[in-house]
C-alpha positions in Angstrom: -41.3 -62.5 14.7 -42.4 -60.3 12.2 -42.1 -57.3 14.7 -38.4 -58.5 15.1 -37.9 -59.2 11.2 -39.7 -55.6 10.8 -37.2 -54.0 12.7 -34.1 -55.6 11.8 -35.2 -54.0 8.0 -35.9 -50.6 9.2 -32.2 -51.0 11.4 -31.0 -51.7 8.0 -32.9 -49.1 5.5 -31.7 -46.3 8.4 -28.0 -47.3 8.2 -28.2 -47.9 4.4 -30.0 -44.5 4.6 -27.3 -43.1 6.9 -24.0 -44.5 4.6 -25.5 -43.1 1.8 -25.8 -39.5 3.0 -22.2 -39.9 4.7 -20.5 -40.4 1.9 -21.1 -37.6 0.2 -20.1 -35.3 3.4 -17.2 -37.4 3.1 -16.2 -36.1 -0.4 -16.8 -32.4 0.1 -14.6 -32.5 2.9 -11.9 -33.8 0.7 -9.2 -31.5 -0.3 -9.1 -29.4 -2.0 -12.7 -29.4 -3.2 -12.6 -25.9 -5.1 -10.0 -23.3 -6.3 -6.7 -22.7 -4.6 -5.5 -19.7 -4.8 -1.3 -18.6 -4.4 -0.4 -15.4 -3.5 2.8 -14.2 -5.3 4.3 -11.3 -4.0 5.8 -10.1 -7.4 4.4 -8.9 -10.6 3.0 -11.0 -13.6 6.1 -12.0 -15.6 8.8 -11.9 -13.1 10.8 -14.9 -12.3 8.7 -15.5 -9.0 5.8 -15.6 -11.1 6.7 -17.8 -13.8 7.9 -20.5 -10.9 4.4 -20.3 -9.2 2.4 -20.6 -12.7 4.2 -23.4 -13.3 4.0 -25.0 -10.0 0.3 -24.4 -10.2 -0.4 -25.9 -13.4 1.1 -29.3 -11.8 -0.9 -29.2 -9.0 -3.9 -27.8 -10.4 -3.7 -31.1 -12.7 -2.7 -33.6 -9.2 -6.1 -32.0 -7.3 -8.2 -32.1 -10.6 -8.9 -28.0 -9.2 -8.1 -24.9 -10.7 -5.0 -23.4 -8.9 -4.7 -19.4 -9.5 -2.3 -17.0 -9.1 -2.8 -13.6 -7.2 0.0 -11.1 -7.5 0.5 -8.7 -5.3 3.4 -6.4 -5.6 4.6 -3.9 -3.7 6.0 -2.6 -0.2 8.9 -4.8 -0.5 6.8 -7.8 -0.5 4.5 -6.5 2.6 1.6 -6.3 0.5 1.1 -9.9 -0.4 2.4 -11.1 2.7 -0.4 -9.2 4.5 -2.9 -10.6 2.0 -1.4 -14.1 2.7 -2.0 -13.7 6.4 -5.3 -12.6 6.9 -6.3 -14.9 4.7 -8.9 -17.9 6.1 -6.7 -20.6 7.2 -8.2 -23.2 5.5 -5.8 -24.4 2.9 -7.4 -22.6 -0.3 -5.0 -19.9 0.2 -1.3 -20.4 -0.4 1.9 -18.3 -0.2 5.0 -18.6 -2.6 7.1 -15.1 -1.5 10.5 -14.2 -3.0 13.5 -14.8 -0.8 13.3 -11.3 -0.1 10.9 -11.2 2.3 12.8 -13.3 4.2 15.7 -10.8 4.0 13.9 -7.5 3.8 16.0 -4.6 5.5 13.8 -4.2 8.5 12.5 -0.4 8.2 14.3 0.4 5.3 12.7 2.5 2.6 10.1 1.3 0.8 10.2 -2.0 3.1 6.7 -2.9 4.9 7.3 -2.5 8.8 6.3 -6.4 9.4 9.1 -7.9 7.6 11.4 -9.9 7.5 9.2 -13.3 7.7 10.4 -15.4 10.5 9.2 -19.3 10.6 7.6 -20.4 12.0 6.5 -17.3 14.3 4.8 -15.8 11.2 2.7 -18.4 8.7 2.3 -22.0 8.8 5.2 -23.8 6.6 4.5 -26.0 4.3 8.1 -27.0 2.0 10.6 -26.4 0.3 10.0 -25.7 -3.7 13.4 -24.7 -5.6 16.4 -22.7 -5.8 17.9 -20.7 -8.6 21.0 -18.2 -9.2 20.6 -14.5 -10.0 21.9 -13.3 -12.9 23.6 -10.5 -14.2 22.9 -8.4 -17.4 24.1 -5.6 -19.3 22.4 -2.7 -21.5 24.1 -3.5 -25.3 24.5 0.6 -24.8 26.5 0.5 -21.7 29.9 -1.2 -23.3 29.9 -3.7 -20.5 30.7 -7.2 -21.4 31.7 -9.3 -18.5 32.3 -9.1 -14.6 36.0 -7.7 -14.7 34.8 -5.3 -17.3 32.1 -4.4 -14.9 34.4 -4.0 -11.7 37.0 -2.1 -14.1 34.6 0.3 -14.8 33.2 0.9 -11.6 36.7 1.4 -10.3 37.5 3.9 -12.8 34.1 6.1 -12.0 32.7 4.9 -8.6 28.8 5.5 -8.3 28.4 6.3 -12.1 27.3 2.7 -12.7 23.9 2.1 -12.5 21.9 -1.2 -11.6 18.0 -1.8 -12.0 16.4 -3.9 -8.8 12.7 -4.8 -7.9 12.8 -2.9 -5.0 15.7 -1.7 -1.7 15.9 -5.2 0.3 14.9 -7.4 -2.5 17.5 -10.5 -3.4 18.8 -8.4 -6.4 19.8 -5.8 -4.5 21.7 -7.3 -2.0 23.2 -9.8 -4.2 24.9 -6.6 -5.8 25.4 -5.1 -2.4 27.7 -8.4 -1.9 29.2 -7.8 -4.8 30.7 -4.3 -4.3 31.8 -5.7 -0.8 33.8 -8.1 -2.1 35.0 -6.2 -5.2 35.6 -2.9 -3.7 33.6 -0.8 -5.7 30.5 1.6 -5.6 27.8 1.4 -8.0 24.1 3.1 -7.8 20.8 1.5 -7.3 17.5 2.4 -9.6 14.5 0.2 -7.3 11.7 -0.6 -9.4 8.3 -1.1 -7.7 6.4 -2.1 -11.0 8.1 -5.3 -11.5 11.0 -6.2 -13.9 9.1 -5.5 -17.1 9.6 -1.9 -16.2 13.3 -2.1 -15.4 14.2 -4.4 -17.9 12.6 -1.6 -20.3 15.0 0.8 -19.2 18.0 -1.8 -19.6 17.6 -2.2 -23.0 16.9 1.5 -23.8 20.6 2.4 -22.1 18.7 4.6 -19.2 20.1 2.2 -16.6 23.4 0.0 -17.2 22.5 -2.9 -15.3 20.1 -5.7 -14.1 19.7 -8.8 -12.0 17.3 -11.0 -12.1 16.5 -14.6 -11.8 17.4 -16.1 -15.7 13.5 -16.1 -16.6 13.4 -12.6 -15.9 16.4 -11.9 -18.4 16.4 -14.6 -21.0 14.2 -12.8 -23.1 15.9 -9.7 -23.8 19.4 -11.5 -23.9 18.3 -14.0 -26.4 16.6 -10.8 -28.7 20.0 -9.0 -28.5 18.3 -6.2 -26.2 20.5 -7.2 -22.9 24.4 -8.6 -22.7 24.5 -11.8 -20.2 27.2 -11.0 -18.1 27.3 -13.7 -15.2 24.7 -16.3 -12.6 26.0 -16.0 -9.1 26.0 -20.0 -8.9 28.8 -21.7 -7.6 29.8 -23.4 -11.2 28.4 -23.0 -14.6 25.2 -24.4 -15.1 24.0 -27.2 -17.2 22.5 -26.3 -20.6 24.0 -22.1 -19.3 27.5 -23.5 -20.4 28.2 -20.3 -22.1 27.7 -17.9 -18.9 30.4 -17.4 -16.6 29.7 -17.0 -12.9 30.6 -14.2 -10.5 33.0 -17.3 -8.8 35.5 -17.1 -12.1 36.1 -13.7 -11.0 35.4 -13.3 -7.3 36.2 -16.4 -5.8 33.6 -18.1 -3.9 31.2 -15.7 -4.5 27.6 -17.4 -4.3 23.9 -16.3 -4.0 21.0 -18.2 -4.9 17.4 -17.3 -4.8 14.7 -19.9 -3.4 10.9 -20.3 -2.9 9.3 -22.0 0.1 5.5 -22.6 0.1 3.4 -21.3 3.2 -0.2 -20.4 4.4 -1.9 -18.5 6.8 -1.3 -19.6 10.6 -3.5 -22.1 11.8 -4.0 -24.0 9.1 -4.5 -27.4 9.9 -1.9 -29.9 10.0 -3.5 -32.7 7.9 -3.4 -29.6 4.9 0.1 -28.8 5.6 1.1 -32.7 5.4 -1.4 -32.8 2.2 0.1 -29.9 0.4 3.5 -31.0 1.1 3.2 -34.4 -0.1 1.7 -33.5 -3.3 4.0 -30.5 -3.3 7.0 -33.8 -3.3 5.0 -35.6 -5.9 5.2 -32.3 -8.2 8.6 -31.4 -7.8 9.6 -35.1 -9.1 7.4 -34.6 -12.2 10.0 -34.4 -15.2 7.9 -32.1 -17.6 8.3 -29.8 -14.8 11.7 -30.0 -13.9 12.7 -29.6 -17.4 10.8 -26.5 -17.3 12.5 -25.1 -13.9 15.7 -26.3 -15.2 15.4 -24.1 -18.6 15.6 -21.3 -16.4 18.6 -22.2 -14.4 16.7 -23.5 -11.0 16.3 -26.9 -9.3 13.6 -28.2 -7.1 14.5 -29.5 -4.1 12.6 -31.3 -1.3 12.0 -30.5 2.1 9.5 -31.4 5.7 8.3 -28.1 7.2 10.7 -28.8 9.8 13.6 -29.2 7.3 12.4 -25.6 5.8 11.8 -23.4 8.5 15.7 -24.5 9.7 17.0 -23.5 6.0 15.2 -19.9 6.0 16.4 -19.6 9.4 19.8 -20.4 8.4 19.9 -18.1 5.5 19.1 -15.1 7.2 21.5 -15.7 9.8 23.9 -15.5 6.7 22.8 -12.6 5.2 22.1 -10.4 8.6 25.4 -8.9 8.8 24.7 -6.7 5.2 20.9 -6.3 6.4 22.2 -4.4 9.3 24.6 -2.2 7.4 22.2 -1.4 5.1 19.7 -0.6 7.6 22.6 1.7 9.1 23.1 3.3 5.9 19.5 3.8 5.2 18.4 6.1 8.4 
């Protein structure tokens, strides 16, 4: 009896000790248990960088971990795509690219040969983050006050008006290609690989006539009188920004929207993909985050990974004719 009691006590002690050892192991395996980084394809201060940092702050609070931004501009988004794709597929490197990496001109000048990104081929898809219109602004020295002014000037002097874009094949470039098609005008592209700060500097000084970016990239210069906001590419005037006309008021039906989706390296475990998607949904419902995005003309929208894939494929199909034309002209 004493032996049996001793055996039971030993078994209980073993199980208790085992439970004590197992509990920390489970805690250590909880995701995330260390800092997470988000790779961004544009320079600090860009609209995409603003989106990433705003989202990182909220996710960091949810996770109780630092969420760091890794800016990797260049090669039309190709550098960031390579950095993100070759990172360990463990959930600690996420990727928040701009729309342009999905709509890049394949083989175009300055664009990495591995672009555009295709889902689900190239990355594990986490979910949709937000969409926002592009804004068009002019240098005060250009003497352009509206989209009708811009079109009239471009018709009078084809190819003379210049516009700054953060690279060939970027959404800002594609937006102006679409505007030229619709308005039957010719403008001159000035691409800037160094990001929006350099482009904005040349616009405010008058060296370049026009610039396109998300609201966050232009608002400071516009509010300081260093750029004149002409129009947004939204379907209708935006809440809180009703003083800014739309391109559609001059060219009916004109609409372009930038968007962001969150990705991870291929092979990232499904349990992590679904965990981040669920936490992304919580973040996108946060009132403070919504207010920050809305103040910059951006609006969140939750999607499942599958819905996100379908959305990106639809956008690629919509833009394919213009991308093919740009590729032919570049040859």
